[in-house]
C-alpha positions in Angstrom: -78.5 -121.8 -65.8 -78.7 -119.9 -69.1 -74.9 -119.3 -71.0 -76.1 -115.4 -70.5 -75.9 -115.9 -66.9 -72.7 -118.2 -66.5 -71.2 -115.4 -68.8 -71.9 -112.7 -66.2 -70.5 -114.6 -63.2 -67.1 -115.2 -64.9 -66.8 -111.9 -65.8 -67.5 -110.5 -62.1 -65.2 -113.1 -60.6 -62.5 -111.8 -63.1 -62.7 -108.1 -62.1 -62.6 -109.4 -57.9 -59.5 -111.2 -58.6 -57.8 -108.3 -60.3 -58.6 -105.4 -57.9 -56.7 -105.4 -54.8 -58.1 -105.0 -51.7 -57.3 -101.9 -49.6 -56.8 -102.6 -46.1 -56.0 -99.0 -44.7 -56.9 -95.9 -46.8 -54.4 -92.6 -46.2 -56.3 -90.0 -44.2 -56.7 -86.7 -45.7 -54.2 -84.2 -44.5 -55.5 -82.5 -41.7 -57.6 -85.7 -40.5 -56.5 -87.4 -37.0 -55.0 -90.9 -37.8 -56.9 -93.6 -35.7 -54.9 -95.5 -33.0 -51.8 -97.4 -34.3 -51.8 -95.8 -37.6 -48.6 -93.4 -38.6 -49.3 -89.3 -38.3 -49.4 -88.2 -42.3 -47.1 -85.8 -42.9 -47.2 -83.1 -45.2 -44.3 -83.7 -48.1 -45.2 -80.1 -49.1 -44.6 -77.7 -46.3 -44.8 -74.7 -49.0 -48.4 -75.1 -49.4 -49.2 -74.3 -45.8 -50.8 -70.9 -45.3 -48.2 -68.3 -44.4 -49.6 -66.5 -40.9 -51.1 -63.1 -40.9 -48.7 -60.6 -41.3 -48.6 -58.2 -38.0 -49.9 -54.9 -38.2 -47.6 -52.2 -39.2 -47.2 -49.5 -36.4 -48.1 -46.2 -37.4 -44.6 -44.2 -38.3 -43.3 -42.1 -35.7 -44.0 -38.4 -36.3 -41.5 -36.4 -37.4 -40.1 -34.5 -34.4 -40.4 -30.5 -35.0 -37.1 -28.7 -34.7 -35.9 -27.3 -31.5 -36.7 -23.5 -31.2 -33.1 -21.5 -31.5 -32.9 -19.5 -28.2 -32.9 -16.1 -28.4 -29.4 -14.3 -27.2 -29.1 -13.3 -23.7 -29.2 -9.6 -23.8 -25.7 -8.3 -22.5 -26.6 -6.0 -19.3 -26.0 -2.3 -19.2 -22.8 -1.5 -17.6 -23.4 -1.0 -14.0 -23.8 2.6 -12.7 -22.6 3.8 -9.7 -24.7 5.6 -7.3 -24.8 9.3 -7.2 -24.7 11.8 -4.1 -25.6 15.1 -3.0 -22.0 16.8 -2.8 -23.2 20.2 -1.1 -20.5 21.8 0.6 -21.1 23.8 3.8 -20.0 27.5 3.0 -18.2 28.9 6.3 -15.0 30.4 7.4 -12.5 28.1 9.3 -9.6 29.1 11.6 -6.6 27.8 10.9 -3.3 28.3 12.7 -1.8 30.1 9.6 -5.2 32.3 9.1 -8.8 32.5 8.8 -10.1 31.0 5.7 -13.3 30.9 3.6 -15.0 27.6 2.5 -15.4 25.8 0.3 -11.7 26.9 -1.2 -9.1 26.1 -3.9 -5.7 25.3 -2.8 -2.6 23.5 -3.3 -2.8 19.9 -1.4 0.5 17.9 -0.5 0.8 14.0 -0.4 1.2 12.8 3.2 2.8 9.8 4.6 0.3 6.9 6.2 -1.1 6.8 9.6 -1.5 3.7 11.7 -4.8 2.1 11.8 -6.9 -0.1 14.2 -5.8 -3.3 12.0 -2.0 -2.6 12.0 -0.1 -4.2 14.9 3.5 -4.3 15.7 5.7 -6.4 17.8 5.4 -6.2 22.0 1.6 -5.2 21.6 2.8 -2.1 20.2 -0.1 0.2 18.9 2.6 2.1 16.3 6.1 1.4 14.5 9.0 2.1 16.0 10.4 3.8 12.8 9.3 5.1 9.5 9.1 1.4 7.7 8.2 -1.2 10.3 5.5 -3.0 9.0 4.4 -0.4 6.3 4.8 -2.7 3.4 1.9 -4.8 4.9 0.0 -1.5 5.9 0.1 -0.2 2.2 -0.7 -3.8 0.4 -3.7 -4.1 2.9 -5.1 -0.8 1.5 -4.2 -1.6 -2.3 -6.1 -4.9 -2.2 -9.2 -3.1 -0.9 -8.9 -0.8 -3.5 -8.5 -3.9 -6.5 -11.2 -5.7 -4.3 -13.7 -3.3 -4.1 -13.0 -2.0 -8.0 -12.9 1.6 -6.3 -12.8 3.6 -9.7 -15.5 1.7 -12.5 -13.3 2.6 -15.1 -10.4 1.0 -13.7 -8.9 -2.7 -14.1 -7.0 -4.0 -11.1 -4.1 -2.0 -10.6 -0.7 -2.7 -9.2 0.3 -1.4 -6.0 3.2 0.3 -7.0 1.2 2.7 -9.5 -1.0 3.8 -6.1 2.2 4.4 -4.2 4.8 5.4 -6.7 7.0 7.9 -4.3 9.2 7.2 -1.7 7.4 8.9 1.0 4.1 6.7 -0.1 5.9 3.8 1.2 6.7 5.1 4.9 4.8 6.2 8.1 4.4 9.6 8.9 7.3 11.0 11.0 7.2 11.4 14.9 6.5 15.3 14.7 5.5 15.3 18.6 4.4 11.3 18.7 5.7 8.4 17.5 6.0 7.0 13.9 2.5 7.0 12.1 0.7 8.2 15.0 -1.5 11.3 14.0 -2.2 14.7 16.3 -4.9 13.1 18.4 -3.0 10.8 20.9 -3.9 7.4 20.8 -6.8 7.0 18.7 -6.3 5.3 15.1 -8.6 5.4 12.3 -10.1 2.6 10.6 -8.4 1.4 7.4 -10.9 3.4 5.1 -10.8 6.4 7.2 -6.6 6.1 6.6 -6.8 5.5 3.3 -9.2 8.2 2.5 -8.0 11.1 5.0 -6.8 14.6 4.8 -5.6 17.3 7.2 -5.1 20.5 7.6 -3.2 22.9 10.0 -5.9 22.9 12.8 -6.2 25.0 15.7 -7.5 23.1 19.1 -10.5 24.5 18.6 -11.2 23.9 15.4 -10.3 20.6 14.2 -13.1 18.7 13.7 -14.4 15.2 15.1 -12.0 12.2 14.3 -13.9 10.9 10.8 -15.7 14.3 9.9 -16.0 14.1 6.1 -15.1 16.6 3.4 -15.0 16.9 0.0 -11.8 17.1 -2.4 -12.6 17.7 -6.2 -9.9 18.2 -9.0 -10.5 17.9 -12.9 -14.3 16.5 -12.3 -13.4 13.7 -10.2 -14.6 14.0 -6.3 -13.0 11.9 -2.9 -14.8 11.6 0.1 -11.9 12.3 3.0 -11.8 12.0 6.6 -10.6 15.0 8.5 -9.7 15.2 12.1 -6.7 12.4 12.3 -4.0 14.5 11.7 -2.9 18.3 11.6 -0.7 20.3 9.0 1.2 21.0 6.8 2.5 23.7 8.4 3.8 25.2 5.5 1.2 28.1 4.9 1.4 27.5 1.0 -0.5 24.8 1.3 -4.4 24.4 1.9 -3.6 20.7 3.2 -2.5 17.3 2.8 -4.0 14.0 1.8 -3.0 10.2 1.5 -1.5 8.7 -1.4 -4.9 6.8 -2.2 -6.7 10.0 -2.8 -4.2 11.5 -5.2 -4.2 8.1 -7.0 -8.4 8.2 -7.5 -7.9 11.8 -8.6 -5.5 10.9 -10.9 -3.5 13.9 -9.6 0.3 14.7 -8.6 1.1 15.9 -5.1 0.8 19.7 -4.6 -1.5 20.2 -7.7 -4.3 22.6 -6.9 -7.7 21.1 -5.4 -11.1 22.1 -4.2 -11.9 21.2 -0.6 -14.9 21.7 1.6 -17.0 20.3 4.6 -20.0 18.3 3.2 -23.3 19.0 4.8 -24.8 15.3 4.1 -22.3 13.5 6.3 -23.4 9.9 5.3 -21.8 9.7 2.2 -19.3 6.9 2.0 -15.5 7.5 2.0 -13.7 7.4 -0.9 -14.5 7.9 -5.0 -18.0 9.2 -5.4 -19.9 10.6 -8.5 -22.0 13.6 -7.5 -25.3 14.1 -8.7 -25.0 18.1 -7.3 -21.6 19.5 -8.3 -20.2 21.2 -5.2 -20.1 25.0 -4.8 
């Protein structure tokens, strides 16, 4: 062996002695360790890539403003129906003389007649005096006036304004029968007929059938009245009489001068009416 060859061997042996032998090499991050080896723990987690961001949803559309509703228009005031108020031209023979109609004369206020809805103790058809159960009678009529708003320009009215006078709170006197009884025996009017009733000094032949309709007019107001249930007044200075409700609706006082005549059209309702054709 030459001197050069010996020197190379010595150097190689020295390098081997200085270089440690690595038994287990650490796998790269992300590699699967072999069996029996400890898993590799990443000591720098911040280096792991973040997951991709979730997609941003589209922004909600800006809502459109609600339309402002138009104000509800106020309905026009209700207009009461109008009627044909033509009156029959005739001559009526009364107990105090023959008279041409329609005509104008003094009308006096009358007291109440018992109606089919008025009953009395012991089953009597009529009261025993001028005040028995009369308050219940006129309170019923007053309630009907307020419920039906008889005059469209009126608010509910107190009953005493309809019946202000003492004779407004009494039955008609028992002139030839019983208190509250008319001049045609036991036949009684309905509530509506009695409220809006009138009378004249009939003869037996001229008296209309009960409930026949006449018209009373005063200062531009008109009321359809039921005739034929009562007779009078006997005073020849008066053309006729009418119930307190009639005077209230006409805004008149007792013994006012009013126009009176028989209606040609008998289908009109009892009570205040608006005439399409003025009575002549």
